[in-house]
NUKOL-669042 format. One line per 4 residues: their letters; for each residue x, y, z of C-alpha. Coordinates in nm, 4 decimals. Layout:
<recs>
A = X/Y/Z  ... .
</recs>
This chain:
<recs>
MDSF = -10.4158/-14.1167/-2.7759  -10.3179/-13.8984/-3.0821  -10.3275/-13.5228/-3.0554  -10.6459/-13.4815/-3.2841 .
TQIV = -10.8445/-13.7143/-3.0608  -10.7457/-13.5295/-2.7584  -10.8358/-13.2088/-2.9275  -11.1880/-13.3078/-3.0158 .
LGGA = -11.2338/-13.4731/-2.6721  -11.1231/-13.1740/-2.4850  -11.3656/-12.9561/-2.6999  -11.6671/-13.1815/-2.6627 .
VAAA = -11.6109/-13.1958/-2.2975  -11.5850/-12.8255/-2.2336  -11.8702/-12.7308/-2.4814  -12.1024/-12.9772/-2.3106 .
IAPA = -12.0303/-12.8187/-1.9797  -12.0117/-12.4443/-2.0642  -12.3231/-12.2175/-2.1181  -12.4764/-12.2634/-2.4534 .
GHRR = -12.4038/-11.9008/-2.5361  -12.0372/-11.9697/-2.4822  -12.0228/-12.2847/-2.7017  -11.7865/-12.1890/-2.9681 .
AALL = -11.5439/-12.0368/-2.6979  -11.5762/-12.3507/-2.5024  -11.4878/-12.5717/-2.8123  -11.1779/-12.3743/-2.8724 .
AGAA = -11.0763/-12.3572/-2.5101  -11.1468/-12.7257/-2.4719  -10.9390/-12.8084/-2.7727  -10.6491/-12.6108/-2.6264 .
LGTL = -10.6930/-12.7580/-2.2926  -10.7192/-13.1189/-2.4312  -10.3824/-13.1028/-2.5938  -10.1936/-12.9073/-2.3115 .
PDLD = -10.0870/-13.2153/-2.1222  -9.8787/-13.3478/-2.4337  -9.6780/-13.0179/-2.4502  -9.4528/-13.2071/-2.2010 .
ALVL = -9.3030/-13.3617/-2.5077  -9.1593/-13.0100/-2.6336  -9.0103/-12.9504/-2.2891  -8.8608/-13.2948/-2.2589 .
AFTA = -8.7056/-13.2494/-2.6161  -8.4822/-12.9990/-2.4423  -8.4391/-13.1320/-2.1003  -8.4450/-13.5139/-2.1204 .
ADPV = -8.0897/-13.6487/-2.0517  -8.1217/-13.9326/-2.3146  -8.3926/-14.1237/-2.5157  -8.4735/-14.3426/-2.2232 .
ALMV = -8.5409/-14.0432/-2.0095  -8.7586/-13.9004/-2.2832  -8.9681/-14.2123/-2.2903  -9.0302/-14.2708/-1.9302 .
EHRS = -9.0789/-13.8941/-1.8348  -9.3487/-13.8473/-2.0987  -9.6872/-13.8604/-1.9480  -9.5610/-13.7922/-1.5975 .
YSHS = -9.6375/-13.4551/-1.4194  -9.8269/-13.3250/-1.7037  -10.0670/-13.6226/-1.6925  -10.0935/-13.6421/-1.3076 .
LLVL = -10.4425/-13.6437/-1.1489  -10.2662/-13.4923/-0.8474  -10.1341/-13.1985/-1.0474  -10.3932/-13.1145/-1.3063 .
PWVA = -10.6649/-12.9904/-1.0702  -10.4294/-12.7331/-0.9470  -10.3471/-12.6266/-1.3150  -10.7203/-12.6086/-1.3797 .
ALIW = -10.7852/-12.4015/-1.0919  -10.4961/-12.1592/-1.1917  -10.6212/-12.1310/-1.5427  -10.9678/-12.0684/-1.4202 .
WLFK = -10.8734/-11.7976/-1.1805  -10.6595/-11.6325/-1.4502  -10.9398/-11.6187/-1.7054  -11.2045/-11.5107/-1.4289 .
RFGH = -10.9777/-11.2381/-1.3227  -10.8258/-11.1129/-1.6494  -11.0297/-11.2738/-1.9192  -11.3105/-11.1207/-2.1384 .
GRVA = -11.6029/-11.1985/-1.8871  -11.7418/-11.5350/-2.0086  -11.5725/-11.7256/-1.7068  -11.6827/-11.4621/-1.4691 .
QAPG = -12.0429/-11.4983/-1.6048  -12.0550/-11.8533/-1.5200  -11.7762/-11.9370/-1.3019  -11.8970/-12.2806/-1.1883 .
RWFW = -11.9621/-12.4152/-1.5382  -11.6325/-12.2991/-1.6655  -11.4348/-12.4343/-1.3621  -11.5846/-12.7855/-1.4474 .
AILL = -11.5423/-12.7397/-1.8168  -11.1621/-12.6430/-1.7784  -11.1046/-12.9207/-1.5200  -11.2718/-13.2090/-1.6942 .
ALIT = -11.1142/-13.0936/-2.0427  -10.7862/-13.1361/-1.8729  -10.8184/-13.4543/-1.6784  -10.9981/-13.6487/-1.9424 .
HPLL = -10.6666/-13.6341/-2.1492  -10.4623/-13.8537/-1.9138  -10.7511/-14.0809/-1.8495  -10.7951/-14.1623/-2.2206 .
DAFT = -10.4380/-14.1921/-2.2421  -10.4483/-14.4545/-1.9742  -10.6529/-14.6807/-2.2053  -10.3452/-14.7138/-2.4391 .
VYGT = -10.0472/-14.9504/-2.3800  -9.7792/-14.6698/-2.3521  -9.8250/-14.6090/-1.9995  -9.9571/-14.2962/-1.7971 .
QLWW = -9.8314/-14.1867/-1.4625  -10.1641/-14.0805/-1.3194  -10.0347/-14.0580/-0.9614  -9.7012/-13.8678/-1.0255 .
PFTP = -9.5013/-13.7670/-0.8090  -9.5724/-14.1106/-0.6558  -9.4222/-14.3935/-0.8847  -9.6134/-14.7008/-0.9190 .
PPTM = -9.5815/-14.8468/-1.2641  -9.7407/-14.6380/-1.5148  -10.1043/-14.7139/-1.5794  -10.1798/-14.9131/-1.9160 .
WASV = -10.5239/-15.0440/-1.9589  -10.4090/-15.1269/-2.3096  -10.7694/-15.1719/-2.4529  -10.7422/-14.9077/-2.7395 .
FIID = -10.4643/-14.8511/-3.0018  -10.3221/-14.4905/-2.9901  -10.5329/-14.4101/-3.2886  -10.8763/-14.5596/-3.3194 .
PLYT = -11.1120/-14.3874/-3.5779  -11.4285/-14.5552/-3.4241  -11.3558/-14.3716/-3.0971  -11.2611/-14.0351/-3.2584 .
VWLL = -11.5476/-14.0086/-3.5165  -11.8241/-13.9568/-3.2543  -11.6442/-13.6716/-3.0949  -11.5540/-13.5117/-3.4267 .
LACA = -11.9071/-13.5178/-3.5490  -12.0335/-13.3827/-3.2080  -11.7827/-13.0861/-3.2284  -11.8708/-13.0010/-3.5904 .
VAWF = -12.2468/-12.9984/-3.5074  -12.1995/-12.7813/-3.2042  -11.9829/-12.5427/-3.3911  -12.2334/-12.4687/-3.6570 .
VRAR = -12.5591/-12.4776/-3.4754  -12.3944/-12.3037/-3.1648  -12.6558/-12.2262/-2.8770  -12.9415/-12.4292/-3.0355 .
PLAQ = -13.0396/-12.7443/-2.8351  -12.9338/-12.9726/-3.1192  -12.5667/-12.8788/-3.0166  -12.6231/-12.9963/-2.6672 .
KALV = -12.7789/-13.3219/-2.7771  -12.4981/-13.3903/-3.0277  -12.2219/-13.3288/-2.7720  -12.3946/-13.5621/-2.5095 .
AGLV = -12.4329/-13.8200/-2.7895  -12.0872/-13.7933/-2.8977  -11.9500/-13.8403/-2.5406  -12.1864/-14.1259/-2.4646 .
LSSG = -12.0984/-14.3077/-2.7803  -11.7254/-14.2567/-2.7500  -11.7295/-14.3597/-2.3977  -11.9340/-14.6676/-2.4786 .
YLGW = -11.6603/-14.7636/-2.7359  -11.4136/-14.7637/-2.4498  -11.6489/-14.9687/-2.2397  -11.6665/-15.2163/-2.5383 .
SLLA = -11.2797/-15.2240/-2.5619  -11.2564/-15.3327/-2.1907  -11.5221/-15.6012/-2.2529  -11.3235/-15.7182/-2.5595 .
KHTV = -11.0106/-15.7221/-2.3697  -11.1622/-15.9344/-2.0910  -11.2773/-16.1889/-2.3409  -10.9332/-16.2162/-2.4845 .
DREA = -10.7752/-16.2380/-2.1616  -10.9856/-16.5031/-2.0574  -10.9039/-16.7297/-2.3460  -10.5305/-16.6365/-2.3322 .
DRAL = -10.5501/-16.7432/-1.9579  -10.6727/-17.0820/-2.0609  -10.4356/-17.1448/-2.3427  -10.1178/-17.0270/-2.1374 .
AAMG = -10.2178/-17.2434/-1.8426  -10.2306/-17.5481/-2.0737  -9.8773/-17.4652/-2.1770  -9.7586/-17.4525/-1.8231 .
LGDA = -9.7495/-17.0581/-1.8370  -10.0374/-16.9919/-1.5929  -9.8366/-16.7698/-1.3826  -9.6389/-16.5937/-1.6749 .
PRFS = -9.6547/-16.2153/-1.6833  -9.8520/-16.1182/-1.9719  -10.0423/-15.8308/-2.1344  -10.3007/-15.8090/-2.4087 .
VAMP = -10.3323/-15.5120/-2.6371  -10.5673/-15.4125/-2.9280  -10.4039/-15.4158/-3.2687  -10.3820/-15.0984/-3.4690 .
FNTL = -10.7044/-14.9106/-3.5508  -10.9455/-15.1620/-3.4209  -11.0871/-15.3754/-3.1189  -11.1497/-15.6748/-3.2976 .
LWQV = -10.8060/-15.8214/-3.3360  -10.5859/-15.8522/-3.0218  -10.2301/-15.9706/-2.9477  -10.1231/-16.1351/-2.6183 .
VAMT = -9.7574/-16.1370/-2.5034  -9.6472/-16.3497/-2.2209  -9.2893/-16.3905/-2.0895  -9.1142/-16.7156/-2.0484 .
PNGY = -8.7881/-16.8120/-1.8722  -8.6153/-16.8104/-2.2057  -8.7968/-16.5271/-2.3849  -9.1677/-16.4688/-2.4734 .
VIGE = -9.4667/-16.6053/-2.6606  -9.7103/-16.4139/-2.8759  -10.0662/-16.5101/-2.9743  -10.3421/-16.3394/-3.1547 .
RSLI = -10.7065/-16.3558/-3.1087  -10.9830/-16.2372/-3.3593  -11.3135/-16.1731/-3.1788  -11.4737/-16.2366/-3.5297 .
ADRG = -11.2957/-16.5393/-3.6680  -11.1339/-16.7462/-3.3897  -11.3320/-16.9966/-3.1973  -11.0855/-17.2569/-3.0796 .
PMTF = -10.7950/-17.2325/-2.8327  -10.5491/-16.9549/-2.8757  -10.2072/-17.0610/-3.0193  -9.8761/-16.8883/-2.9294 .
EGHP = -9.5378/-16.8575/-3.1162  -9.2061/-16.8572/-2.9038  -8.9345/-16.6019/-2.9491  -8.5989/-16.5879/-2.7855 .
SNVQ = -8.4614/-16.3161/-2.5581  -8.1178/-16.2942/-2.4040  -8.2459/-16.3143/-2.0599  -7.9001/-16.3977/-1.9191 .
ALRQ = -7.7634/-16.0650/-2.0468  -8.0736/-15.8802/-1.9126  -8.0264/-16.0221/-1.5688  -7.6485/-15.9313/-1.5672 .
AATL = -7.7304/-15.5827/-1.6607  -8.0415/-15.5320/-1.4334  -7.8808/-15.2913/-1.2075  -7.7903/-15.0363/-1.4633 .
PAVQ = -7.9984/-14.7146/-1.4518  -8.1479/-14.7332/-1.7882  -8.2428/-15.0841/-1.7550  -8.3917/-15.0178/-1.4268 .
RLNW = -8.5950/-14.7244/-1.5741  -8.7303/-14.9206/-1.8588  -8.7959/-15.2254/-1.6504  -9.0120/-15.0131/-1.4129 .
FNRG = -9.1846/-14.8360/-1.7101  -9.2780/-15.1286/-1.9195  -9.3193/-15.3887/-1.6417  -9.0403/-15.6113/-1.7685 .
FMRA = -9.2214/-15.6700/-2.1120  -8.8756/-15.6339/-2.3051  -8.6657/-15.8259/-2.5405  -8.3039/-15.8370/-2.4722 .
QVVD = -8.0506/-15.8824/-2.7842  -7.6776/-15.8671/-2.8018  -7.5663/-15.7195/-3.1239  -7.2011/-15.6030/-3.1917 .
GELR = -7.1292/-15.6350/-2.8151  -7.4131/-15.3840/-2.7342  -7.7183/-15.4896/-2.5116  -8.0368/-15.3673/-2.6984 .
LSDL = -8.3815/-15.3678/-2.5243  -8.7142/-15.3523/-2.7107  -9.0317/-15.2619/-2.5499  -9.2664/-15.5535/-2.6471 .
RMGL = -9.5905/-15.3455/-2.5879  -9.5443/-15.1402/-2.9012  -9.4740/-15.2816/-3.2529  -9.5064/-15.6102/-3.4216 .
EPDY = -9.2451/-15.9020/-3.3972  -8.9705/-15.8519/-3.4909  -8.9849/-15.4802/-3.5385  -9.0795/-15.2821/-3.2290 .
TFTF = -9.1115/-14.8969/-3.2050  -8.8821/-14.8488/-2.9021  -8.5458/-15.0115/-2.9095  -8.2395/-14.8755/-2.7133 .
AVAR = -7.8953/-14.9609/-2.6852  -7.8116/-14.9300/-2.3112  -7.4809/-15.1013/-2.2399  -7.1615/-15.2495/-2.3845 .
ADGE = -6.9921/-15.5871/-2.3053  -6.7397/-15.5381/-2.0280  -6.5445/-15.8557/-1.9480  -6.8206/-16.0987/-1.8095 .
GWAA = -7.0557/-15.8115/-1.7287  -7.1970/-15.5021/-1.8901  -7.0920/-15.1373/-1.8663  -7.3480/-14.8691/-1.9052 .
ITPR = -7.3529/-14.6338/-2.2080  -7.5419/-14.3212/-2.2909  -7.8766/-14.4843/-2.4033  -7.9367/-14.4611/-2.7877 .
QLRP = -8.2585/-14.5161/-2.9601  -8.2464/-14.7252/-3.2817  -8.4634/-14.6494/-3.5739  -8.7480/-14.9053/-3.6281 .
AYEG = -8.7078/-15.1193/-3.9424  -9.0507/-14.9800/-4.0718  -8.9158/-14.6307/-4.1432  -8.8014/-14.5468/-4.4879 .
EQGR = -8.9649/-14.6395/-4.8198  -8.9007/-15.0226/-4.7819  -9.0382/-14.9939/-4.4392  -9.3437/-14.8092/-4.5284 .
AMVK = -9.4106/-15.0948/-4.7898  -9.3678/-15.3529/-4.5212  -9.6161/-15.1688/-4.2885  -9.8763/-15.1708/-4.5783 .
RRFA = -9.8379/-15.5499/-4.6193  -9.8883/-15.6074/-4.2451  -10.1922/-15.3801/-4.2184  -10.3362/-15.5817/-4.5108 .
GMWQ = -10.2382/-15.8996/-4.3272  -10.4226/-15.7877/-4.0041  -10.7274/-15.6919/-4.1977  -10.7440/-16.0360/-4.3342 .
RIWH = -10.6663/-16.1740/-4.0036  -10.9721/-16.0183/-3.8352  -11.1943/-16.2173/-4.0608  -11.0030/-16.5421/-4.0957 .
TPTN = -10.8370/-16.7986/-3.8661  -10.4937/-16.9138/-3.9840  -10.4746/-17.2931/-4.1132  -10.3146/-17.5448/-3.9081 .
AEVI = -9.9943/-17.5056/-4.1491  -9.9740/-17.1328/-4.0549  -9.9838/-17.1796/-3.6778  -9.6381/-17.2072/-3.5335 .
APKA = -9.6354/-17.3551/-3.1749  -9.3653/-17.2686/-2.9252  -9.0573/-17.4577/-2.9547  -8.9457/-17.7252/-2.6894 .
GWTE = -8.7954/-17.5436/-2.4024  -8.9783/-17.2079/-2.4217  -9.1453/-17.2742/-2.0951  -8.8358/-17.4253/-1.9009 .
AP = -8.5832/-17.2240/-1.7267  -8.2406/-17.2053/-1.8894 .
</recs>
């Protein structure tokens, strides 16, 4: 999630656990702890070998549920030993305040689609529950209000009530997002099975800033299909549009290190394109067709195969003045899509051959 949300989550968690007399200190400490795991990005900016490494190593050791408890214990001990006395006055409460302010960060990140390595140094594919967008005001607002009330009323009972209410409402919103995702997945499963794609790898993800409009992507032998589902407007079967991917080039380059790392990180949800003799891979989980947030040039044609190059990240098309105008149009279209189902003329079905092996 975005840094501001992590700050107010950490602050709310710590302030709800710490003694009432320490509330403002807990808000500040929790805010700092809530953003601490993302500081790995600063380290990786200097240590990552290339843009692919920067992507796949973010949210690794600093987000591990096997590492953060030890970090919390160290921080707790340092403040208990050398601090100004608050932690020593209530060591039990402060230990849990520090620990939970830290570990709620990666747990919240796991609700997004990017991927969080909760079990580092073990290497299962990163966890991506993909039920909320990286910025969702309806999650953040309750925590922000709770922290504001707690800051101003301090030790009074109203502060604790506000903090508990903020945490319950924000957590309830996450629960709703999982229920919404389950509803969308069920409709997508039916539609894809009818298309002969019942076993196709797929994922669903909430569209930006809401949990009412969802996108589903399923991989096919020749590329991938994309469908949308509005929980407000849509009642009939889901429809999907087919898109090409150079699956042959991707197979040929599958043993290259950068391709292997991306394939592990995004579970194979990639579009492959050959442009000017370069193999370019786009992460289908983030962005909107045809413009994806993370696209990397990873190889160059070498005879009938591919030779690895130092990975290079390409700028998304939505950067720049024209790109911002395009983003505004797309957001306006998404808002309309929440409330309206496309007409039959606007629906584009997958072309013949999308579900057949090349």
